[in-house]
matplotlib code that plots the C-alpha trace (Angstrom):
import matplotlib.pyplot as plt

x = [-76.0, -78.5, -79.3, -80.2, -81.4, -79.0, -79.1, -76.7, -75.6, -75.3, -74.4, -75.0, -78.5, -79.2, -79.7, -81.6, -82.5, -81.9, -80.8, -77.1, -75.3, -75.0, -71.5, -69.5, -67.4, -63.7, -61.2, -61.8, -64.9, -68.4, -71.7, -73.8, -77.4, -77.3, -79.9, -79.1, -76.9, -76.4, -76.3, -73.0, -71.5, -69.0, -71.8, -73.4, -70.2, -70.6, -74.2, -73.7, -70.3, -69.6, -66.5, -64.0, -60.6, -59.2, -62.1, -64.4, -67.6, -67.0, -69.7, -72.7, -71.7, -73.3, -72.4, -72.6, -69.9, -71.8, -73.6, -74.9, -75.5, -76.3, -73.8, -75.6, -72.8, -73.0, -69.6, -70.4, -70.0, -66.5, -65.5, -66.7, -70.0, -73.5, -75.8, -77.6, -75.1, -75.6, -72.2, -70.9, -68.5, -65.4, -65.4, -61.7, -59.6, -55.9, -53.0, -51.3, -47.9, -47.1, -45.0, -48.1, -49.9, -46.9, -46.5, -50.1, -51.8, -54.0, -56.4, -53.6, -52.8, -52.3, -53.6, -56.6, -59.9, -62.7, -66.1, -68.3, -65.3, -64.7, -64.1, -65.1, -68.9, -70.6, -73.4, -76.6, -77.7, -79.4, -76.2, -72.4, -69.4, -66.6, -63.4, -64.3, -61.7, -63.6, -66.8, -67.6, -70.4, -72.5, -74.0, -77.5, -79.7, -78.2, -80.4, -79.3, -79.4, -77.2, -74.8, -74.6, -73.8, -70.9, -68.8, -69.5, -68.9, -65.6, -64.7, -65.4, -63.4, -60.6, -60.8, -60.8, -57.7, -56.1, -57.2, -55.5, -58.0, -57.0, -59.5, -61.7, -60.4, -62.9, -64.1, -66.1, -67.7, -68.3, -71.0, -73.8, -74.6, -74.2, -70.6, -70.7, -73.2, -71.0, -67.9, -69.9, -70.7, -67.2, -65.8, -67.9, -66.9, -63.4, -63.3, -64.2, -65.0, -67.1, -68.5, -70.0, -71.7, -71.9, -74.4, -76.3, -79.3, -81.2, -82.7, -79.2, -78.0, -80.8, -79.9, -76.5, -78.0, -80.1, -77.1, -75.0, -73.6, -73.6, -74.3, -75.3, -75.4, -75.5, -72.2, -68.7, -69.4, -70.9, -67.5, -65.9, -68.7, -68.8, -64.8, -64.5, -62.5, -60.0, -61.3, -61.5, -58.8, -59.8, -61.9, -63.4, -64.4, -67.0, -68.5, -68.7, -67.9, -64.6, -64.7, -64.8, -61.1, -60.7, -63.7, -61.9, -58.8, -60.8, -62.5, -59.5, -57.3, -53.7, -51.6, -54.8, -55.5, -57.8, -58.8, -60.4, -62.8, -65.2, -64.8, -65.2, -67.2, -65.1, -62.2, -60.6, -60.7, -59.7, -57.2, -55.6, -51.9, -51.4, -54.0, -52.6, -49.1, -49.5, -51.5, -49.1, -51.9, -51.7, -53.9, -54.6, -56.3, -58.6, -58.7, -61.2, -60.2, -57.9, -59.0, -61.7, -64.8, -64.3, -64.2, -67.3, -69.2, -68.3, -69.3, -72.8, -73.0, -72.1, -74.5, -71.8, -73.2, -76.8, -77.2, -80.9, -81.7, -79.3, -81.2, -84.2, -85.5, -85.5, -86.2, -86.5, -83.9, -86.3, -86.5, -82.9, -83.1, -85.5, -83.1, -80.3, -82.3, -83.7, -80.2, -78.6, -81.3, -81.5, -85.3, -87.7, -85.2, -83.0, -79.9, -79.2, -81.3, -80.8, -81.7, -82.9, -82.5]
y = [-8.6, -10.3, -14.0, -16.9, -20.3, -23.2, -26.9, -28.0, -31.4, -31.8, -35.3, -38.8, -38.5, -35.3, -32.5, -29.4, -26.5, -23.2, -19.5, -18.7, -15.5, -14.4, -14.7, -11.7, -11.7, -11.1, -10.2, -11.6, -13.5, -12.8, -13.2, -15.9, -17.1, -20.8, -22.4, -26.3, -28.5, -32.2, -34.9, -36.5, -39.8, -38.1, -36.0, -39.3, -40.4, -37.4, -37.9, -41.5, -41.7, -38.0, -37.7, -39.2, -40.1, -37.2, -34.8, -35.1, -33.0, -31.6, -28.7, -28.1, -28.2, -27.1, -29.7, -29.5, -29.1, -30.0, -26.7, -24.2, -20.4, -17.2, -14.2, -11.6, -9.5, -5.7, -6.0, -8.7, -6.5, -5.2, -8.8, -9.9, -11.4, -10.2, -10.0, -13.1, -15.3, -19.0, -20.5, -23.9, -23.5, -25.4, -26.5, -26.8, -23.6, -24.9, -22.8, -22.7, -22.4, -25.8, -28.6, -30.3, -27.2, -26.3, -29.8, -29.5, -31.5, -28.9, -31.8, -33.2, -29.7, -30.4, -26.9, -26.9, -25.6, -27.8, -26.6, -28.7, -30.5, -29.7, -27.1, -25.2, -24.8, -25.9, -24.7, -26.1, -22.5, -19.7, -17.7, -18.6, -16.6, -18.0, -16.6, -15.5, -17.6, -20.8, -19.7, -21.3, -19.7, -22.2, -21.8, -21.1, -24.1, -25.4, -25.4, -25.2, -29.0, -29.6, -27.0, -28.6, -32.0, -30.5, -31.3, -35.1, -35.2, -33.6, -36.4, -38.9, -37.2, -37.0, -40.7, -41.5, -39.3, -41.6, -44.7, -43.8, -45.7, -47.0, -47.2, -50.3, -51.5, -53.3, -51.5, -52.5, -50.1, -51.3, -49.4, -47.7, -44.9, -41.2, -41.4, -44.7, -43.8, -40.8, -43.0, -45.3, -42.4, -40.8, -44.2, -44.5, -41.2, -41.8, -44.8, -47.9, -51.1, -53.6, -51.7, -53.7, -52.4, -54.3, -53.2, -55.3, -53.1, -54.0, -50.5, -48.9, -51.7, -51.1, -47.3, -48.3, -50.2, -47.2, -45.1, -47.2, -50.3, -53.3, -55.6, -55.4, -57.7, -57.9, -59.7, -60.3, -63.8, -62.1, -60.4, -63.9, -65.1, -62.1, -62.3, -66.0, -65.8, -63.3, -60.1, -56.7, -54.3, -51.4, -51.4, -48.2, -48.9, -46.4, -48.1, -47.4, -50.9, -51.8, -55.1, -53.0, -52.7, -56.6, -57.1, -54.7, -56.9, -60.0, -58.4, -57.0, -59.0, -59.9, -56.7, -54.7, -51.2, -50.2, -46.7, -46.4, -43.5, -44.8, -43.9, -46.9, -47.0, -47.1, -45.6, -49.0, -51.3, -55.0, -56.0, -59.3, -58.8, -62.1, -61.4, -57.9, -59.0, -62.2, -60.3, -57.3, -54.9, -51.1, -49.1, -45.4, -43.5, -40.8, -37.8, -35.0, -33.4, -31.1, -28.4, -30.0, -27.9, -26.7, -30.2, -31.2, -28.3, -29.3, -33.0, -31.9, -29.5, -32.0, -34.6, -37.0, -37.7, -37.5, -35.8, -35.4, -39.2, -39.3, -36.6, -38.6, -36.6, -32.8, -31.2, -27.6, -26.7, -27.2, -30.9, -31.5, -34.2, -36.1, -35.9, -37.3, -40.2, -41.2, -41.2, -43.0, -45.8, -46.3, -45.8, -45.1, -45.7, -42.8, -42.1, -38.4, -36.0, -32.2, -29.5, -26.3, -23.5]
z = [79.3, 77.1, 77.6, 75.1, 75.3, 75.1, 75.8, 78.5, 79.4, 83.3, 83.3, 81.9, 80.1, 81.8, 79.2, 80.2, 78.1, 80.2, 79.7, 79.3, 78.5, 74.9, 73.4, 73.0, 69.8, 70.4, 68.0, 64.5, 65.8, 64.3, 65.8, 64.3, 64.6, 64.7, 62.5, 62.6, 64.7, 64.2, 67.0, 66.4, 67.7, 69.7, 71.3, 72.3, 74.2, 76.3, 76.8, 77.9, 79.3, 80.4, 78.3, 75.7, 77.1, 79.0, 77.7, 80.6, 81.4, 84.8, 84.7, 82.7, 79.1, 75.7, 72.9, 69.1, 66.6, 63.3, 62.6, 60.2, 61.0, 59.8, 60.0, 61.9, 63.2, 62.8, 61.2, 58.6, 55.4, 56.4, 57.1, 53.6, 54.5, 53.4, 56.4, 56.7, 54.9, 55.5, 56.7, 57.6, 60.5, 61.1, 64.7, 64.9, 65.7, 65.8, 66.8, 63.5, 65.0, 66.5, 64.6, 63.5, 62.2, 60.3, 58.9, 57.4, 60.2, 62.1, 63.0, 65.3, 66.8, 70.7, 71.5, 69.3, 70.7, 69.6, 69.6, 71.8, 73.6, 77.3, 78.2, 75.1, 74.6, 71.5, 69.3, 70.6, 71.3, 69.8, 69.1, 68.6, 68.1, 65.8, 64.0, 60.4, 58.8, 60.0, 58.3, 55.0, 52.9, 51.0, 47.7, 46.8, 47.1, 50.3, 53.4, 57.1, 57.5, 54.3, 55.5, 59.0, 57.3, 55.6, 58.9, 59.0, 55.3, 55.9, 58.4, 55.6, 53.0, 55.4, 56.0, 52.3, 52.0, 54.6, 52.7, 49.6, 47.7, 44.2, 41.3, 41.5, 45.0, 47.1, 50.3, 53.3, 55.6, 59.1, 60.7, 58.6, 60.9, 59.5, 59.2, 57.7, 55.1, 54.1, 54.0, 51.7, 49.2, 49.3, 48.5, 45.6, 44.3, 44.9, 42.7, 44.7, 42.9, 45.0, 47.9, 51.1, 54.2, 57.5, 60.4, 62.9, 62.7, 59.7, 58.9, 58.9, 56.5, 54.2, 54.3, 53.0, 50.3, 49.3, 49.3, 47.0, 48.6, 46.4, 49.2, 52.9, 55.8, 59.4, 60.3, 59.0, 57.6, 54.7, 53.6, 53.5, 51.1, 48.9, 48.6, 48.5, 51.7, 50.4, 52.2, 50.9, 50.0, 52.4, 55.5, 56.8, 60.4, 61.7, 64.7, 68.4, 69.2, 70.9, 68.9, 65.7, 64.9, 65.4, 62.9, 60.4, 60.6, 60.0, 57.1, 55.2, 52.9, 53.6, 53.0, 53.2, 54.7, 57.4, 58.5, 62.0, 62.2, 65.0, 68.6, 70.8, 73.9, 77.0, 75.3, 74.5, 71.6, 71.1, 68.5, 68.3, 67.5, 65.6, 62.9, 62.3, 62.2, 60.0, 57.5, 57.4, 57.8, 57.6, 60.2, 59.9, 62.8, 61.5, 63.7, 62.7, 59.3, 57.5, 55.3, 53.4, 53.5, 49.8, 48.5, 50.7, 49.3, 45.7, 46.3, 47.4, 44.4, 41.9, 43.2, 44.4, 47.8, 49.2, 52.5, 53.0, 53.3, 56.3, 58.2, 59.6, 62.6, 63.6, 66.9, 68.3, 70.9, 73.8, 72.9, 72.7, 75.4, 73.3, 70.3, 72.3, 73.9, 70.4, 68.9, 71.8, 72.0, 68.1, 68.0, 65.3, 62.6, 63.4, 61.4, 62.3, 64.5, 63.7, 66.5, 65.3, 67.8]

ax = plt.figure().add_subplot(projection="3d")
ax.plot(x, y, z, "-o")
ax.set_aspect("equal")
plt.show()
């Protein structure tokens, strides 16, 4: 059996590049040559905490679920793909038959096999095998990084679906990391009126301004000032802070709507019941995404979102540990690091 190179997480802040067996496609899976993998916020939870909730790393694990690849399988043409086709890969393999899948919510499937979540290895490797129905060819002009970024863009699109944004409603995005910057752009494309961003890191706040925020600041007091104390109609919370949901509740207006997209450190968040109850707030928990890749591709094709400004750093596979350390420590103005196997 031929081996390949992969980046494996062995424990907290312990990532090593080593040889692992090549994947062997089974059933309707096709062999892919991985071209670009994004370091996601959820990957950082594994890197810094060894897990997210019940999903714990118990043996060396290959992370990576935001990725682009080329179809190199010998059966490519009979499966409808020209050899070398660049594809985005949906990391979510739902069962398709449970109550939630049948009801149109494959992102909530209890039997889901999610790429890069224990015990299922991810794509920070030279090759990967995936079912052909999860492969989304991209138009000419998309490079590998653009294609990998379609996955986090899909997360943003799904969150805006949950927000049910009305034309010209005011929106605040809390957290101007990659997901927050995509939420900001999708909110604008979805008809948002006044659009604000809050992030304590000045370079991230300025990135939000460059990508379309009407105003940015480092703390919540600014929202009270901007809205005359009313609060915004919708808050999109995209932080990793346990206090994030509480900040969202403080920033939104009476009767407003909050979508929680971020994953809090320590698997817990803080939320004062009285403010939620007295304001009569509506909360939605955003869990991955539904079938949104076609819309994500169209949004990029039409110039409604910019992906390239979010990708600030690139690393070869052998330097994956550096990419994770940089991202975890918020150094060198990093927004999104991409790994190129």
